[in-house]
C-alpha positions in Angstrom: 0.2 -0.1 0.0 1.2 3.3 -1.2 0.7 6.2 1.9 1.4 9.6 0.9 1.9 12.7 3.1 -1.0 15.3 1.6 1.2 18.0 3.1 4.3 17.7 0.9 3.3 15.0 -1.7 6.2 12.8 -0.6 5.7 8.7 0.4 5.7 8.1 3.8 8.0 5.2 5.1 7.3 2.6 8.0 9.3 3.5 11.5 10.2 1.2 13.9 7.7 2.6 16.0 5.2 1.1 13.9 4.4 4.6 12.6 4.3 6.0 9.1 6.6 9.0 8.8 7.0 11.7 6.3 11.0 12.1 5.3 10.4 15.8 4.3 8.2 17.4 6.6 8.4 14.9 9.5 4.5 14.3 9.8 3.8 11.1 11.8 0.7 8.6 11.6 -0.1 5.4 13.6 -0.1 2.5 11.4 -3.1 1.0 13.4 -5.3 3.7 12.2 -4.5 2.6 8.6 -4.9 -0.9 9.4 -8.3 0.1 10.7 -9.2 1.9 7.7 -7.9 -0.9 5.4 -10.0 -3.5 7.3 -13.4 -1.4 6.6 -12.6 -1.0 3.3 -11.7 -4.5 2.4 -15.1 -5.5 4.1 -16.9 -2.9 1.9 -15.3 -3.5 -1.6 -13.6 -7.1 -1.1 -10.0 -5.7 -2.0 -7.3 -3.5 0.1 -6.3 -0.1 -0.6 -3.8 0.8 -2.9 -3.2 4.2 -2.3 -4.2 6.8 0.3 -3.1 10.1 1.6 -2.7 11.3 5.3 -3.8 14.9 6.1 -3.2 15.8 9.7 -5.2 13.0 11.2 -7.3 12.4 8.3 -7.1 9.1 6.1 -8.1 9.8 2.6 -8.3 6.9 0.0 -7.3 7.4 -3.6 -7.8 4.1 -4.7 
């Protein structure tokens, strides 16, 4: 799954603390919230999220 920072448009990386981190602006987001969103999306659409953007504390599903 591709996770992009909506603020600076760079791809976020998984850190050892179970968070996604934007290398450019330092924005962090907990992986657990993304997993919860993916579970709900998978139940409704029978597939996983391919790409999402993180805006502050909001998850935006792109595809």
